C-alpha positions in Angstrom: -74.0 -13.7 10.9 -72.4 -12.3 7.8 -69.7 -13.6 5.4 -68.8 -13.3 1.8 -68.7 -17.0 1.0 -70.4 -19.9 2.7 -68.8 -23.3 1.9 -70.8 -26.3 3.0 -68.5 -29.3 3.5 -64.8 -29.4 4.6 -63.7 -32.1 2.2 -61.1 -31.6 -0.5 -63.4 -29.8 -2.9 -64.8 -27.4 -0.3 -61.4 -26.6 1.2 -60.0 -25.9 -2.2 -62.7 -23.4 -3.0 -62.3 -21.8 0.4 -58.5 -21.4 0.1 -58.6 -20.0 -3.4 -61.4 -17.5 -2.9 -59.9 -16.2 0.4 -56.5 -15.9 -1.2 -57.5 -14.3 -4.5 -60.5 -12.2 -3.6 -59.6 -11.5 0.1 -63.1 -12.6 1.0 -64.2 -13.8 4.4 -65.2 -17.5 4.1 -67.3 -19.5 6.5 -66.6 -23.2 6.2 -69.0 -25.6 7.8 -69.2 -29.3 8.1 -71.6 -31.6 9.9 -68.9 -33.9 11.0 -66.2 -33.3 13.7 -63.2 -33.4 11.4 -61.7 -31.8 8.3 -60.9 -33.6 5.1 -64.1 -35.6 4.5 -63.4 -39.3 3.9 -59.7 -38.6 3.3 -59.1 -37.6 6.9 -56.5 -39.5 8.9 -55.5 -39.8 12.6 -53.2 -41.7 14.9 -54.9 -44.6 16.6 -54.3 -45.8 20.2 -51.2 -47.7 19.2 -49.7 -44.6 17.6 -50.2 -45.8 14.0 -51.4 -43.3 11.4 -54.6 -44.7 9.9 -57.4 -43.6 7.6 -60.6 -44.2 9.5 -62.7 -44.1 6.3 -60.6 -46.4 4.2 -57.4 -46.1 2.1 -56.9 -43.0 0.1 -53.9 -42.9 -2.2 -53.4 -39.7 -4.2 -52.7 -40.2 -7.9 -53.2 -37.8 -10.8 -52.2 -36.9 -14.3 -53.2 -33.3 -13.7 -50.0 -31.3 -13.2 -51.9 -28.2 -12.0 -53.6 -30.2 -9.2 -50.3 -31.7 -8.2 -48.6 -28.3 -8.1 -51.5 -26.8 -6.2 -51.5 -29.4 -3.4 -47.7 -29.3 -3.1 -48.1 -25.8 -1.8 -49.5 -27.3 1.4 -47.6 -30.6 1.8 -44.9 -32.8 0.4 -45.9 -36.2 -0.9 -44.0 -39.4 0.3 -43.5 -41.0 -3.1 -45.6 -44.1 -2.3 -46.4 -46.2 -5.3 -49.6 -48.2 -4.9 -49.6 -51.9 -5.4 -52.5 -54.2 -4.9 -52.6 -57.9 -4.3 -55.7 -60.0 -4.8 -56.3 -63.4 -3.3 -57.7 -65.5 -6.2 -58.2 -69.2 -6.0 -56.1 -69.4 -2.8 -53.1 -67.5 -4.4 -52.1 -63.9 -4.1 -51.6 -62.2 -7.5 -51.0 -58.6 -8.5 -53.6 -56.3 -9.9 -53.8 -55.0 -12.6 -53.8 -58.2 -14.7 -50.3 -58.3 -16.0 -48.0 -61.1 -17.3 -47.0 -62.2 -13.8 -50.6 -62.4 -12.8 -51.6 -64.4 -15.9 -48.7 -66.8 -15.5 -49.7 -67.5 -11.8 -53.4 -68.0 -12.5 -53.0 -70.1 -15.7 -49.7 -71.9 -14.8 -48.0 -71.2 -18.0 -45.6 -68.6 -19.4 -46.8 -65.6 -21.4 -45.3 -62.9 -23.6 -47.1 -59.7 -24.4 -48.3 -61.2 -27.7 -49.4 -64.5 -26.3 -51.3 -62.8 -23.4 -53.1 -60.7 -26.0 -54.0 -63.8 -28.0 -55.1 -65.6 -24.9 -57.5 -62.9 -24.0 -58.7 -62.5 -27.6 -59.8 -66.2 -27.6 -61.7 -65.8 -24.3 -63.5 -62.5 -24.8 -67.2 -62.7 -25.3 -68.3 -60.7 -28.4 -71.0 -58.3 -27.3 -72.6 -56.1 -29.9 -73.9 -53.5 -27.5 -72.3 -53.1 -24.1 -75.1 -52.2 -21.7 -73.8 -52.9 -18.2 -70.7 -53.8 -16.2 -71.0 -57.5 -16.8 -70.9 -56.8 -20.6 -67.8 -54.7 -20.2 -65.9 -57.4 -18.3 -67.0 -60.3 -20.6 -66.1 -58.3 -23.7 -62.6 -57.4 -22.3 -61.4 -60.5 -20.4 -64.0 -63.3 -20.8 -66.0 -65.4 -18.5 -63.3 -67.1 -16.4 -61.3 -64.0 -15.3 -64.6 -62.1 -14.8 -65.8 -64.8 -12.4 -62.5 -65.1 -10.5 -61.7 -61.4 -10.0 -64.6 -59.1 -10.7 -68.0 -60.7 -10.4 -67.9 -61.4 -6.6 -66.0 -58.2 -5.7 -68.5 -56.0 -7.7 -71.5 -57.8 -6.2 -70.2 -57.3 -2.6 -69.2 -53.7 -3.3 -72.5 -52.5 -4.8 -75.0 -55.0 -3.5 -76.1 -55.6 -7.1 -75.3 -58.0 -9.8 -72.8 -56.4 -12.3 -75.5 -56.8 -15.0 -77.6 -54.3 -13.0 -74.8 -51.7 -12.9 -73.9 -49.1 -15.5 -70.9 -49.9 -17.7 -68.8 -47.2 -16.1 -68.3 -49.3 -12.9 -66.0 -51.7 -14.9 -65.4 -49.4 -17.8 -61.6 -49.5 -17.6 -60.6 -53.0 -16.4 -56.8 -52.6 -15.9 -54.9 -54.7 -18.2 -51.1 -54.7 -18.6 -49.0 -56.5 -21.3 -45.8 -56.3 -19.3 -44.7 -57.0 -15.7 -45.5 -53.6 -14.3 -47.1 -54.1 -10.9 -48.2 -50.5 -10.2 -51.9 -50.2 -9.7 -52.0 -46.6 -11.1 -49.9 -45.5 -14.0 -50.4 -41.8 -13.2 -47.1 -39.8 -13.1 -47.9 -38.1 -9.8 -48.6 -40.4 -6.8 -48.2 -40.6 -3.1 -49.6 -39.6 0.3 -49.1 -36.3 2.1 -46.0 -36.8 4.2 -47.8 -35.5 7.3 -51.2 -37.0 6.5 -54.3 -35.6 4.7 -55.7 -33.9 7.8 -52.5 -31.9 8.2 -52.5 -31.0 4.5 -56.1 -29.7 4.7 -55.4 -27.8 7.9 -52.6 -26.0 6.0 -55.0 -25.3 3.1 -57.5 -23.4 5.3 -54.9 -21.7 7.6 -55.9 -18.2 6.3 -57.3 -16.0 9.0 -60.1 -15.1 6.5 -61.4 -18.7 6.7 -63.6 -19.4 9.7 -64.4 -23.1 10.5 -67.5 -24.5 12.1 -67.4 -28.3 12.6 -70.4 -30.3 13.8 -72.6 -27.8 12.1 -75.3 -28.9 9.7 -76.2 -26.7 6.7 -79.8 -26.5 8.0 -78.5 -24.7 11.1 -76.9 -21.9 9.1 -78.9 -21.9 5.9 -81.1 -19.0 6.8 -78.9 -17.5 9.5 -75.9 -16.5 7.4 -75.9 -13.5 5.0 -73.5 -14.1 2.1 -72.8 -13.3 -1.5 -72.2 -16.9 -2.6 -72.7 -20.4 -1.4 -70.6 -23.4 -2.4 -72.4 -26.6 -1.5 -70.6 -30.0 -1.4 -73.2 -32.0 0.5 -75.9 -34.4 -0.9 -77.8 -32.7 -3.7 -81.0 -34.3 -2.8 -80.7 -33.0 0.8 -80.2 -29.4 -0.5 -83.7 -29.7 -2.1 -85.2 -31.4 0.9 -85.5 -34.7 -1.0 -88.3 -33.3 -3.1 -87.7 -35.8 -5.9 -86.8 -38.7 -3.7 -83.6 -39.9 -2.0 -80.5 -40.7 -4.0 -79.0 -44.0 -2.8 -75.4 -44.7 -1.8 -73.3 -47.6 -0.8 -71.5 -47.3 2.5 -68.7 -49.2 4.3 -68.3 -50.8 7.7 -64.8 -51.2 9.0 -63.3 -53.9 11.3 -59.9 -53.0 12.9 -57.1 -55.1 14.2 -53.7 -54.1 15.7 -51.1 -56.8 15.8 -47.8 -57.2 17.7 -45.7 -57.6 14.5 -44.1 -55.1 12.1 -46.0 -56.2 9.0 -48.8 -58.6 8.3 -49.3 -58.6 4.5 -47.2 -58.1 1.4 -48.9 -55.0 0.1 -50.8 -52.0 1.5 -54.1 -53.4 0.1 -55.1 -57.0 -0.5 -58.4 -57.6 -2.4 -60.7 -60.5 -1.6 -62.9 -60.9 -4.7 -64.4 -64.3 -4.0 -66.2 -65.9 -1.0 -65.2 -63.7 1.9 -67.7 -61.2 3.2 -65.2 -58.3 3.1 -63.7 -56.8 0.0 -60.2 -55.9 1.0 -57.7 -55.5 3.9 -55.6 -52.4 4.2 -52.3 -52.2 6.2 -51.7 -48.5 6.5 -47.9 -48.6 7.3 -47.2 -49.6 3.7 -49.0 -46.5 2.5 -47.6 -44.0 5.0 -44.1 -45.4 5.4 -44.4 -45.1 9.2 -41.8 -47.0 11.2 -43.5 -48.8 14.1 -43.1 -52.2 15.8 -46.8 -52.9 15.6 -49.2 -52.8 12.6 -52.9 -52.0 12.1 -55.2 -53.8 9.6 -58.6 -52.7 8.4 -61.2 -55.0 6.8 -63.9 -53.3 4.7 -67.5 -54.6 4.5 -69.7 -52.8 2.0 -73.2 -52.1 3.2 -76.4 -50.2 2.4 -76.6 -48.1 5.5 -74.2 -45.5 7.0 -72.0 -42.7 5.8 -72.5 -42.1 2.0 -69.4 -43.3 0.1 -70.3 -44.4 -3.4 -73.2 -43.1 -5.6 -74.8 -46.1 -7.1 -74.4 -45.9 -10.9 -77.4 -47.2 -12.7 -79.9 -45.6 -15.2 -82.6 -44.9 -12.6 -80.3 -43.1 -10.2 -78.7 -41.1 -13.1 -82.2 -40.0 -14.2 -83.1 -38.8 -10.7 -79.8 -37.0 -10.3 -80.4 -35.2 -13.6 -83.8 -34.0 -12.4 -82.1 -32.6 -9.3 -79.3 -31.0 -11.5 -82.0 -29.1 -13.4 -83.2 -27.6 -10.1 -79.8 -26.1 -9.5 -80.2 -23.9 -12.6 -82.5 -21.7 -10.4 -79.7 -21.3 -7.8 -77.6 -18.6 -9.5 -75.4 -17.8 -6.5 -75.0 -21.4 -5.3 -72.4 -23.7 -6.8 -72.7 -27.5 -6.4 -69.4 -29.3 -6.4 -68.0 -32.6 -5.2 -69.0 -36.3 -5.0 -72.2 -35.8 -3.1 -73.4 -32.7 -4.9 -72.6 -34.0 -8.3 -73.6 -37.6 -7.5 -70.6 -39.2 -9.1 -67.5 -40.8 -7.6 -64.6 -38.4 -7.8 -61.1 -39.4 -7.2 -59.3 -37.0 -4.9 -57.5 -35.2 -7.8 -60.8 -34.6 -9.6 -62.4 -33.3 -6.4 -59.6 -30.8 -6.2 -59.8 -30.0 -9.9 -63.6 -29.4 -9.6 -62.9 -27.2 -6.6 -60.4 -25.1 -8.6 -62.8 -24.8 -11.4 -65.6 -23.5 -9.2 -63.2 -21.2 -7.4 -62.1 -19.8 -10.8 -65.6 -19.1 -11.8 -66.3 -17.2 -8.6 -63.1 -15.2 -8.8 -63.7 -14.3 -12.4 -67.2 -13.1 -11.6 -66.3 -10.9 -8.7 -62.8 -9.7 -9.3 -62.6 -6.0 -10.0 
């Protein structure tokens, strides 16, 4: 088998590279994925009740990158959804990020922007050197809010105490000093109006892009003659785990369809305290779909299963850097995406990284 470009992984990063190289260089692209669907973990589908759901958890697109927004709008229109998140704290639902309304509900007193700042200043724990996620939280919001909102959620999500996680996990605790209830403040937000899967199908609609699903890289690695490879799979797998396996956290989902139009007051409700699950998603809030029934999804973080989240601690970072050094000997192979770069990438950054790699390939081979 012969092609110009082999792209391993049909998620957002891989499909972005495939689309750009096929369009700009006129190359033939072979796009392979070991799973049976396009779009990676952003894929969506209609369930048995006819409700559009995201089988791998909620994905809300948001970005400050105008070029990424303009690029994706070539293939879809976004529905304008603005993400709002509730958290059930001490038996009461409050909005996240922590804003004036949340503070007033939790502490049973009124706040202004100035008094909320003063309140937090008095409760912050001075920490000379921030070494981990617990230090981040204590230095920003103090012990009480940390225990109520972040400690349990983080421990459930990662299977580790926040003190054993790198500071980047809680590096930007969202704090607001007004009554803005938006979870993201990015100027561009929403979901593709026809769904992520439809958007990705439009991205790779070129006749120059050939798709092989349920095809592992190992099955084509030595069988396909190509100029360039773009690899978006696990970087340790590419090198046959020569330096050991990089760990991930995964998710288990529990689904429920109810005979009512809506079941909760926001698309996502977080459960940061004693519950075994971390959050419940009601997808109709996200998609805007009109339907007399509704579907809920509970998320249970776990150690085994589909790799979702690279685990950020010093040992794992060191091992990734050792693998990254091995890539320097792979001149005609580009490593891009969450699994290949061993870092969590929001969807906009996955697309941005794909555009960057595509640009490098185009510049090298054009004319």
